[in-house]
C-alpha positions in Angstrom: -4.4 25.8 -9.4 -4.5 25.3 -5.9 -2.9 22.7 -3.6 -3.9 22.3 0.0 -1.3 20.9 2.4 -2.3 19.4 5.8 0.5 19.8 8.4 0.9 17.4 11.3 1.0 19.3 14.5 0.5 16.8 17.4 1.8 13.4 18.5 -0.5 10.6 19.3 0.1 7.2 20.9 0.6 4.1 18.8 -1.8 1.2 19.3 -1.2 -2.5 18.7 -1.2 -3.6 15.0 -1.6 -6.8 13.1 0.3 -7.6 9.9 2.5 -10.2 8.5 6.4 -9.9 8.8 8.5 -8.6 11.6 11.9 -7.5 11.2 13.3 -7.0 14.6 14.9 -3.5 15.6 18.6 -3.2 15.5 19.6 -1.9 18.9 23.0 -1.4 20.4 24.6 -4.7 21.3 25.3 -4.0 24.9 22.7 -5.5 27.2 20.9 -6.8 24.3 19.1 -10.3 25.1 20.6 -13.3 23.0 18.2 -14.9 20.5 16.2 -17.7 21.7 17.7 -21.0 20.9 15.8 -23.4 18.6 15.0 -26.9 19.6 17.4 -28.4 17.0 20.6 -29.1 18.9 20.6 -25.8 20.8 21.4 -23.6 17.7 19.6 -20.7 16.7 19.1 -18.7 13.3 20.3 -15.0 13.5 21.0 -12.1 11.7 24.2 -10.2 12.5 24.4 -6.4 11.8 27.9 -5.0 12.1 28.6 -1.5 13.3 30.7 -0.4 10.4 28.3 0.3 7.5 31.2 1.1 5.2 30.0 4.6 4.3 33.3 5.2 2.7 32.1 2.6 -0.1 28.7 3.5 -0.9 26.2 1.0 -2.5 26.2 2.2 -6.0 26.7 0.4 -9.2 30.2 1.6 -9.3 31.3 0.8 -5.9 29.3 -2.5 -5.2 32.0 -4.9 -6.2 34.5 -3.4 -3.6 31.8 -2.7 -1.1 30.8 -6.6 -1.3 34.7 -7.3 -0.9 35.0 -5.1 2.2 31.6 -6.4 3.7 32.6 -10.1 3.2 36.2 -9.4 4.8 34.6 -7.6 7.8 32.0 -10.4 8.3 34.5 -13.2 8.1 36.8 -11.5 10.6 33.8 -11.6 13.1 33.0 -15.1 12.1 36.6 -16.6 12.4 36.8 -15.2 15.9 33.8 -17.3 17.2 34.8 -20.3 19.4 33.4 -23.7 18.8 32.1 -25.4 15.6 32.1 -23.1 12.5 28.6 -21.4 12.0 26.5 -22.8 9.3 24.3 -21.2 6.6 26.2 -18.1 6.2 25.4 -15.5 3.6 27.2 -12.4 3.0 25.3 -9.2 2.3 26.8 -6.1 0.7 23.9 -3.6 0.8 24.0 -3.8 4.5 27.0 -4.9 6.2 25.3 -7.9 7.8 25.0 -11.7 7.5 22.7 -14.5 8.7 24.0 -17.6 10.2 23.0 -20.5 12.2 25.1 -20.4 15.6 25.2 -22.1 18.9 23.8 -20.2 22.1 27.4 -19.4 23.2 28.3 -18.0 19.7 25.1 -15.9 19.9 26.1 -14.5 23.3 29.8 -14.0 21.8 28.4 -12.0 19.0 26.3 -9.9 21.1 29.3 -8.8 23.2 31.5 -8.4 20.2 32.1 -4.5 19.7 32.2 -4.7 16.0 28.6 -6.0 16.1 25.7 -3.6 16.4 23.0 -6.2 16.8 22.2 -9.8 16.8 18.6 -10.3 15.4 16.5 -13.5 15.4 15.9 -14.8 12.1 12.2 -15.7 12.1 10.6 -17.9 9.6 7.5 -16.4 7.7 4.8 -18.8 7.5 3.2 -18.9 4.2 -0.2 -20.7 3.4 0.3 -24.4 2.6 -1.0 -25.8 -0.7 -4.1 -27.9 -0.7 -4.7 -30.7 -3.4 -7.6 -30.0 -5.9 -8.6 -31.8 -9.0 -10.3 -28.9 -10.8 -8.3 -27.1 -13.6 -10.1 -23.8 -13.9 -11.8 -22.3 -16.8 -9.7 -21.9 -20.1 -8.8 -18.5 -21.1 -10.0 -16.8 -24.1 -7.1 -14.8 -25.7 -8.2 -12.8 -28.7 -5.6 -11.4 -30.8 -6.3 -7.7 -30.2 -8.9 -7.3 -27.3 -10.9 -4.0 -27.8 -10.9 -1.3 -25.3 -14.0 -0.7 -23.5 -16.1 2.4 -24.3 -18.8 1.8 -21.4 -19.0 4.6 -18.7 -17.9 4.4 -15.2 -21.0 2.9 -13.8 -20.7 -0.3 -15.8 -20.6 -3.6 -14.2 -20.3 -5.6 -17.4 -19.4 -4.3 -20.9 -22.3 -3.7 -23.2 -20.5 -5.5 -25.8 -18.5 -8.7 -24.6 -16.0 -8.1 -27.6 -15.0 -4.9 -25.8 -14.0 -6.0 -22.3 -14.0 -3.6 -19.3 -10.5 -2.5 -18.4 -9.7 -3.3 -15.0 -8.7 -2.7 -12.2 -10.9 0.4 -11.4 -7.9 1.7 -9.9 -6.5 2.8 -13.3 -9.2 5.2 -13.6 -9.1 6.2 -9.9 -5.4 7.3 -10.0 -5.5 8.4 -13.9 -3.2 5.8 -15.0 -5.3 4.5 -17.7 -8.8 5.9 -18.7 -11.1 4.7 -21.5 -13.4 7.7 -21.8 -10.8 10.0 -23.6 -9.8 11.9 -20.7 -5.8 12.4 -20.3 -4.0 9.7 -18.5 -0.5 8.6 -17.6 -0.1 5.9 -20.1 -0.5 8.5 -22.9 2.9 9.8 -21.8 4.7 6.7 -20.4 4.3 3.0 -19.8 7.3 2.3 -17.6 9.4 1.1 -20.5 13.1 0.6 -19.7 12.3 0.5 -16.0 12.9 -2.5 -13.8 10.7 -3.1 -10.9 11.3 -5.7 -8.2 8.8 -7.0 -5.7 9.2 -9.2 -2.8 6.4 -11.7 -2.1 5.5 -15.6 -2.4 5.8 -17.6 -5.7 4.0 -17.2 -8.8 4.2 -18.5 -12.5 6.1 -15.8 -14.5 5.0 -17.5 -17.7 1.3 -16.7 -17.0 -0.2 -15.4 -20.2 -1.1 -12.1 -18.7 2.8 -11.5 -18.3 3.6 -12.1 -21.9 3.7 -8.9 -24.1 1.8 -8.9 -27.5 5.2 -9.3 -29.3 5.9 -12.4 -27.3 8.5 -11.1 -24.9 8.3 -11.8 -21.2 7.4 -9.2 -18.5 9.7 -11.0 -15.8 13.4 -10.4 -16.6 14.3 -12.3 -13.6 12.8 -14.6 -10.9 14.6 -15.6 -7.9 13.7 -17.8 -4.9 15.2 -16.9 -1.6 12.9 -19.1 0.5 14.8 -22.4 -0.1 11.7 -24.1 -1.3 12.4 -23.5 -5.0 10.9 -20.8 -7.4 8.4 -23.4 -8.8 7.2 -24.5 -5.1 3.5 -24.2 -4.6 2.2 -21.4 -2.6 -0.9 -19.3 -1.9 0.2 -17.1 -4.8 -2.3 -14.2 -4.3 0.2 -11.6 -3.1 2.8 -12.2 -5.8 0.2 -12.4 -8.5 -1.5 -9.2 -7.0 1.7 -7.2 -7.0 2.9 -8.2 -10.4 -0.5 -7.6 -12.1 -1.0 -4.3 -10.4 2.5 -3.1 -11.7 2.7 -4.7 -15.2 -0.1 -6.9 -16.3 -0.5 -6.7 -20.1 -4.3 -7.0 -20.6 -4.0 -9.5 -23.3 -6.0 -12.0 -21.7 -10.0 -12.0 -21.5 -11.6 -13.1 -18.1 -15.4 -13.8 -17.8 -16.6 -12.6 -14.4 -19.8 -14.6 -14.9 -17.5 -17.8 -14.3 -16.1 -16.3 -11.1 -19.1 -14.8 -9.0 -21.2 -17.0 -6.8 -24.3 -18.7 -8.3 -26.6 -16.6 -6.0 -25.3 -13.5 -7.5 -25.1 -14.2 -11.3 -23.6 -12.1 -14.1 -24.4 -12.6 -17.6 -22.1 -14.7 -19.6 -19.4 -12.5 -21.6 -19.1 -10.1 -18.6 -15.5 -9.9 -19.9 -12.7 -8.0 -18.4 -8.9 -7.6 -19.2 -6.4 -6.6 -16.5 -3.8 -4.1 -17.1 -1.0 -2.8 -14.9 -0.2 0.8 -14.1 3.1 0.4 -15.9 2.7 -2.3 -18.5 6.0 -1.6 -20.1 8.0 -2.0 -17.1 10.1 -5.1 -16.5 9.5 -7.1 -13.4 12.0 -9.1 -11.0 10.1 -11.4 -8.8 11.7 -12.3 -5.4 10.3 -15.0 -3.2 10.8 -14.8 0.5 10.2 -17.1 3.5 12.1 -15.5 6.5 13.6 -12.2 7.9 16.9 -12.9 6.3 15.5 -13.9 2.9 13.9 -10.3 2.8 17.1 -8.7 3.4 18.7 -11.1 1.0 16.1 -10.3 -1.8 16.8 -6.4 -1.2 20.6 -7.0 -1.5 20.1 -9.1 -4.7 17.8 -6.5 -6.3 20.2 -3.7 -5.8 23.7 -5.1 -5.9 23.0 -7.8 -8.6 19.9 -6.9 -10.7 20.3 -3.0 -10.3 16.6 -2.4 -10.2 15.0 1.0 -10.3 12.1 0.2 -8.0 11.2 -2.2 -5.1 7.8 -2.9 -3.7 7.4 -4.3 -0.2 4.0 -5.4 0.6 4.7 -6.8 4.0 4.6 -5.4 7.6 6.8 -4.5 10.3 5.3 -4.4 14.0 8.4 -4.3 16.1 7.5 -2.5 19.4 8.9 0.1 20.0 9.0 1.2 16.4 10.9 4.5 16.9 14.3 3.0 16.1 15.9 4.3 12.9 18.3 1.3 13.1 16.1 -1.5 12.4 17.5 -4.2 9.9 15.0 -3.5 7.1 15.2 0.2 7.5 19.1 -0.2 7.1 18.7 -2.1 4.1 16.2 0.1 2.6 18.0 3.3 3.3 21.2 1.8 1.5 19.0 0.8 -1.5 17.6 4.3 -1.6 21.2 5.7 -1.5 22.0 3.5 -4.4 19.4 5.2 -6.5 16.5 2.7 -5.8 12.9 4.0 -5.0 11.0 1.8 -2.5 7.2 1.6 -2.0 5.8 0.2 1.3 2.4 -0.8 2.4 1.3 0.8 5.6 -0.8 -2.2 6.9 -4.3 -3.3 6.9 -5.3 -2.8 10.7 -7.5 0.1 10.5 -7.0 4.1 10.9 -6.3 4.0 14.6 -2.4 4.4 14.9 -1.6 0.8 13.4 1.0 1.6 10.8 2.9 -1.8 10.2 6.2 -0.3 8.6 9.5 1.1 9.6 9.3 4.9 10.4 11.6 5.5 7.3 11.2 9.1 5.6 13.2 7.7 2.6 10.6 5.3 1.3 7.1 6.0 0.0 4.5 4.7 2.6 1.2 4.1 0.9 -2.3 4.0 2.7 -5.2 2.5 0.9 -8.4 4.0 -0.6 -11.7 2.4 -1.9 -12.7 1.1 -5.4 -16.2 -0.2 -5.2 -16.9 -1.5 -8.7 -15.8 -4.9 -7.7 -18.2 -5.1 -4.8 -21.0 -4.4 -7.0 -19.7 -7.0 -9.6 -19.5 -9.8 -7.0 -21.9 -8.1 -4.2 -19.2 -8.3 -1.6 -19.6 -5.8 1.3 -23.4 -6.2 1.2 -23.5 -4.5 -2.1 -26.8 -6.5 -2.9 -28.6 -3.7 -0.7 -27.5 -1.0 -3.0 -29.0 0.5 -6.1 -26.3 -1.0 -8.2 -24.2 2.2 -8.3 -21.2 3.3 -6.1 -18.7 5.9 -5.1 -14.9 5.2 -4.9 -11.9 7.1 -3.6 -12.7 7.1 0.3 -10.0 5.9 2.7 -10.5 2.2 3.2 -11.5 1.1 6.5 -8.7 -1.5 6.5 -6.0 1.0 5.6 -3.4 1.5 8.5 -2.8 5.0 9.3 -2.2 7.3 12.3 1.2 8.1 13.6 4.0 5.7 14.5 6.1 6.4 17.7 8.5 8.2 15.5 5.9 10.6 14.8 5.6 9.8 11.1 2.6 9.1 9.0 1.6 7.7 5.6 3.0 9.6 2.6 0.3 8.7 -0.1 -2.9 6.9 -0.6 -3.6 4.7 -3.5 -6.5 2.2 -4.2 -6.4 -0.6 -1.7 -9.9 -2.1 -1.6 -11.6 -4.0 -4.2 -9.7 -4.5 -7.5 -9.1 -7.4 -10.0 -5.7 -8.8 -10.4 -4.3 -12.0 -12.3 -4.1 -15.3 -10.5 -3.3 -18.8 -11.7 -5.4 -22.0 -11.1 -2.4 -23.9 -9.9 -1.9 -21.8 -6.8 -3.9 -22.6 -3.6 -5.0 -18.9 -3.1 -6.5 -18.5 -6.6 -10.2 -19.5 -5.9 -13.3 -18.0 -7.1 -16.6 -17.1 -5.2 -18.6 -20.1 -6.2 -20.0 -22.8 -3.8 -17.9 -24.7 -3.8 -15.0 -22.5 -4.6 -13.1 -23.3 -7.8 -9.6 -22.7 -9.1 -9.5 -19.5 -11.2 -7.1 -17.1 -13.2 -8.2 -13.9 -11.5 -8.6 -12.8 -8.0 -10.1 -10.1 -5.9 -7.1 -8.2 -4.7 -7.0 -5.6 -2.1 -5.3 -4.2 1.2 -2.4 -1.7 1.2 -0.6 -4.7 -0.3 -2.3 -3.3 -3.5 -1.8 0.3 -2.8 1.9 -0.2 -2.7 2.5 -2.0 -6.1 0.2 0.4 -7.8 2.4 3.2 -6.4 5.5 1.4 -7.5 4.0 1.3 -10.9 3.5 5.0 -11.0 7.3 5.5 -9.9 8.0 3.4 -13.0 6.2 5.8 -15.0 7.7 8.8 -13.5 11.3 7.4 -14.0 10.8 6.6 -17.5 9.0 10.2 -18.1 11.8 11.8 -16.4 14.4 10.0 -18.2 12.8 10.9 -21.7 13.1 14.6 -21.0 16.5 14.7 -19.0 19.0 13.2 -21.3 18.4 9.7 -20.1 19.3 10.6 -16.5 17.2 9.0 -13.8 15.6 11.0 -11.0 16.9 10.4 -7.4 14.4 8.4 -5.2 13.9 11.6 -3.2 12.8 13.4 -6.2 10.5 10.5 -7.4 8.9 10.8 -4.1 8.5 14.5 -4.3 7.0 14.2 -7.8 4.6 11.4 -6.5 3.4 13.0 -3.3 3.5 16.8 -4.4 1.0 16.2 -7.2 -1.4 13.9 -5.3 -5.1 14.9 -5.2 -6.2 16.0 -1.9 -9.2 14.0 -0.8 -10.0 16.5 2.1 -9.6 13.8 4.8 -7.1 13.9 7.8 -3.4 13.9 6.9 -2.7 10.9 8.9 -5.2 8.8 6.8 -4.5 10.1 3.4 -0.9 11.5 3.6 -0.5 13.9 0.6 -3.6 12.7 -0.9 -4.7 10.2 -3.6 -2.2 9.1 -6.0 -2.4 10.8 -9.5 -0.3 9.1 -11.8 -1.1 11.5 -14.8 -0.1 14.7 -12.8 3.2 12.9 -11.4 4.3 12.0 -14.9 3.5 15.5 -16.1 5.7 16.9 -13.4 8.4 14.5 -14.2 8.4 15.7 -17.7 8.4 19.4 -17.0 10.8 19.3 -14.1 13.6 21.9 -14.3 16.4 20.7 -16.7 13.9 19.1 -19.3 14.9 19.3 -22.9 12.3 20.3 -25.7 8.7 21.3 -25.4 6.3 19.3 -23.3 3.8 17.3 -25.3 0.4 18.8 -25.8 -1.9 18.4 -22.9 0.9 18.5 -20.3 0.1 20.9 -17.6 2.0 22.8 -14.8 2.2 21.2 -11.4 3.8 22.1 -8.1 5.7 19.9 -5.9 6.9 20.4 -2.2 10.3 19.9 -0.7 8.8 17.2 1.8 5.5 15.5 2.1 5.3 15.8 5.9 7.0 17.1 9.0 5.9 17.0 12.6 5.5 19.8 15.1 5.7 18.9 18.8 5.6 20.7 21.9 4.0 21.5 25.3 0.5 23.3 25.4 1.0 27.1 24.6 4.2 26.8 22.9 4.6 27.8 19.3 6.4 25.7 16.7 7.0 26.2 13.0 8.1 24.4 9.9 9.4 25.3 6.4 8.0 23.6 3.1 9.5 24.9 -0.2 7.0 24.8 -3.1 8.6 24.2 -6.7 6.6 25.2 -9.8 7.9 22.4 -12.2 5.7 23.6 -15.0 5.8 26.5 -17.7 3.0 28.6 -16.5 2.6 30.7 -13.3 0.4 29.2 -10.6 -1.3 30.4 -7.5 -0.4 28.4 -4.4 -2.5 28.5 -1.3 -0.8 27.1 1.9 -3.2 26.0 4.6 -3.8 23.7 7.7 -6.9 21.8 8.0 -9.0 20.7 11.2 -12.7 19.6 11.6 -15.5 21.2 13.2 -18.6 19.4 14.1 -22.0 19.9 12.2 -24.1 17.0 13.8 -23.7 13.9 15.6 -26.1 11.0 15.9 -25.9 8.2 18.5 -27.8 4.9 18.3 -27.9 1.8 20.3 -29.1 -1.3 18.2 -29.9 -4.7 19.5 -28.7 -7.4 17.1 -29.5 -10.9 17.0 -28.0 -13.2 14.3 -30.4 -16.0 15.4 -33.6 -14.1 14.8 -32.8 -11.2 12.4 -33.5 -11.5 8.5 -30.9 -12.9 6.4 -29.3 -12.4 2.9 -26.9 -14.5 0.9 -23.3 -13.0 1.0 -20.8 -12.7 -1.9 -19.6 -16.3 -1.4 -23.0 -18.0 -1.0 -23.2 -17.9 2.8 -26.0 -16.8 4.8 -25.8 -13.7 6.9 -28.1 -11.8 9.3 -28.7 -8.2 8.8 -30.4 -5.2 10.3 -30.8 -1.7 8.7 -30.5 1.6 10.7 -31.0 4.9 9.2 -29.5 8.2 10.2 -29.5 11.9 8.8 -26.5 13.8 7.4 -27.3 17.4 7.3 -26.3 19.8 4.4 -22.8 21.6 4.7 -21.0 18.5 5.8 -17.5 17.5 4.3 -16.8 14.5 6.2 -18.8 11.7 7.7 -17.1 9.5 10.3 -19.0 6.4 11.4 -17.9 4.5 14.3 -19.2 1.2 15.7 -18.4 -0.9 18.8 -19.7 -4.4 19.9 -18.7 -7.3 22.1 -17.5 -10.1 20.1 -16.4 -13.3 21.9 -15.4 -15.4 19.0 -13.8 -15.1 15.6 -17.0 -15.2 13.5 -18.9 -13.4 16.2 -18.2 -10.0 14.5 -20.4 -7.3 12.8 -19.6 -5.5 9.7 -21.3 -2.2 8.5 -21.9 -0.9 5.1 -23.1 2.6 4.2 -25.3 3.6 1.5 -26.2 7.2 0.7 -29.6 8.6 0.2 -29.9 7.4 -3.3 -28.8 3.9 -2.5 -25.4 4.1 -3.8 -22.6 1.9 -2.1 -20.3 4.3 -0.4 -18.0 2.3 2.2 -17.8 -0.8 4.2 -16.1 -1.3 7.7 -13.3 -3.8 8.4 -13.4 -4.8 12.1 -10.6 -3.9 14.2 -9.6 -4.2 17.6 -8.8 -7.2 19.8 -6.2 -8.7 19.4 -9.0 -11.2 18.9 -11.7 -11.1 18.3 -12.4 -7.6 16.7 -14.8 -5.3 18.6 -14.9 -1.9 16.8 -14.8 -0.3 13.4 -14.3 3.1 11.8 -15.6 4.2 8.4 -14.4 7.6 6.9 -16.5 9.2 4.1 -15.6 12.5 2.3 -18.2 14.9 1.0 -21.1 13.0 2.2 -24.5 13.8 0.4 -27.1 15.3 2.7 -30.3 13.3 3.4 -31.2 10.0 5.0 -28.5 7.5 5.0 -28.7 3.7 5.6 -26.2 1.5 7.6 -26.5 -2.0 7.1 -25.1 -4.2 9.9 -24.5 -7.7 9.1 -23.1 -10.8 10.7 -22.8 -14.6 10.1 -26.4 -16.0 10.5 -27.3 -18.2 13.4 -25.6 -19.1 16.6 -22.3 -18.5 15.2 -23.0 -14.9 14.5 -23.4 -11.9 16.8 -26.2 -12.1 19.2 -24.4 -10.4 22.4 -24.7 -6.9 23.8 -26.3 -4.2 21.8 -24.4 -2.5 19.3 -23.2 1.2 19.8 -23.2 3.4 16.7 -22.0 7.2 16.3 -22.3 9.0 13.1 -20.5 12.3 13.0 -20.8 14.9 10.3 -18.1 17.4 10.1 -17.0 20.5 8.3 -13.5 21.1 7.4 -12.1 24.5 8.8 -8.9 25.8 7.3 -6.4 28.4 8.2 -5.1 29.7 4.9 -3.6 32.7 3.1 -3.0 33.2 -0.6 0.5 33.6 -1.6 2.0 35.6 -4.6 2.0 34.1 -8.0 5.2 32.0 -8.6 7.2 31.8 -11.8 9.0 28.5 -12.8 12.0 28.0 -10.7 13.9 25.4 -8.8 13.2 26.9 -5.5 10.5 29.3 -4.8 12.2 32.1 -2.9 11.2 32.1 1.0 9.0 34.8 2.0 7.5 35.1 -1.4 5.7 32.0 -2.5 6.7 29.5 0.3 7.1 31.3 3.8 7.5 29.4 6.7 4.4 27.7 8.1 1.4 30.1 7.5 -0.2 29.1 10.6 1.9 29.3 13.6 -0.3 27.6 15.9 -0.4 26.3 19.5 0.3 22.5 19.8 -1.8 21.8 22.6 -5.0 20.9 21.0 -5.0 18.3 18.2 -7.2 20.2 15.7 -4.8 19.5 12.6 -4.9 15.9 11.5 
């Protein structure tokens, strides 16, 4: 067995990023600008972070009660010294020693100068989509008593027998969480039973039939509103339903895709699917937020009151600069991890060019996004109508934020984040199908790294249950959960700052948890040996010509000897093709897109030679308006759908795109360029295209065979970095 590890050896600049929620950095109070006053009576909403974070009283189950008392006392002491009228809307947090309040401008200035205060952070509201009235009620759900598992192959778009619905999302197969062809999967060994997973999003219906177990019990064991709008307030709903179904949907409801797709791209009636979560045995805690302070309150509640095992955070942080490790969200997350809670975080949806929209926190699991293209063939999204009806998945999604943060960290893992089905509810405004006109629906096309993170949270739940089952009920520390997940990932052969350790492998992670040293008994049949590493990434920086080295310990967590190979990886060119294409949306031929709208298109062919291990396609154009953008879809020589672009750049409108493909087939490829038809679409300057075929180059050496041990001895199976290399040229990614 061989594991290739890519080592980060250079530092790059960070470009601007675009995501949803910004939690401001916590900087030293001296000289810090006071928060801006609101228009209402000169008051302002702030979050006050104290310097003393009560390290002597950790945020554990045993110490939480005295910690809360200490935090409340310290916070009240600061509040009582403020002049003027008493602040309002105060909440006392215990996980981090901080509190939100509405204060006057003078009080904000007083807090900023208080030596007990580390920072005064503006408490900004996060705007959620507003509901719109609709009269339609959606399709009735068919709920057979025992839906049958599909037996169709991986290329099936609809089941051959409607009584045997396809198991969705495709992500289950991609990460080996649940398969239907008899190959080993993670749910053969664990379902997440006994593990409590929280997620922070907008509102949903916890009584949705897909969140009711076959025995009638509820998946949701708690559901709290911290937005102030109430837990039943209508909202967009897509994020919450997507998170919840990715983690623990039950698959007891049958959904017919023929009622979802647009009339221009019909599917036969009975194109049935059922949606199953990665960890259907897990219990869910839904936490609704609306502002920075409500996010912190939700994390505080999840850890100090609900005592959850995992928290998923599918929202972004784009404070600039982002190198401070003392921002408010990181403070709370690190306290949660110290209390034994694993945290999964989405990297953002702004593309691969250094756009990570999350805190630079080594303690959380930062997830990038990969592709699943079956949904695109089912709905004809991404110009899939031009393909031969087949597809390839498991490339890095063009939307996935990656690269390096200013703190010189990158993503930890990649998981499906483009093109999967999730549960929805017709009562929520975001739950609409692709028909013309759109109608309320009980499923949704869910994607983005907001999907990658909850899928990873589900695998964390599987790992925790599996570990407990073989280690006397003890829970693995969050650091070990991260090692088990990242150390067993499947290397995609793509740059480390795009894939992290590689594609999430639920089966391998669960096997590693079962066989981790200290396990009791004999592993179940089919459980293989795995290796994990001491850390998922480290950064080497220096001046040109200097040498830097790092150390990674490799642990064999199985029962058999394994051969380990350590390597760095770069890329050397094989061929490059540049094209300038005139595109006019007013005269180009048209096609009907996934939602019934008319788009203009143009096909461009290029050649990929043999010997290539990576195809990197880039596109640049001069958009002038929000609809004046161009998308790109790649088809391989056989016509299979491989990947599509997500326009980046701006801030608005977008003006470029990148698409990364692993192991491209040699031959003549087709790039389909498409934009909204007519004058609203793209008809400006020519489009610039570049297609680079590359070969991976490695510097590697084989290491001695390693016996099972907690730590492989240095110098035998895990020496210092096998490639002591010059830092000057960024050849390793």
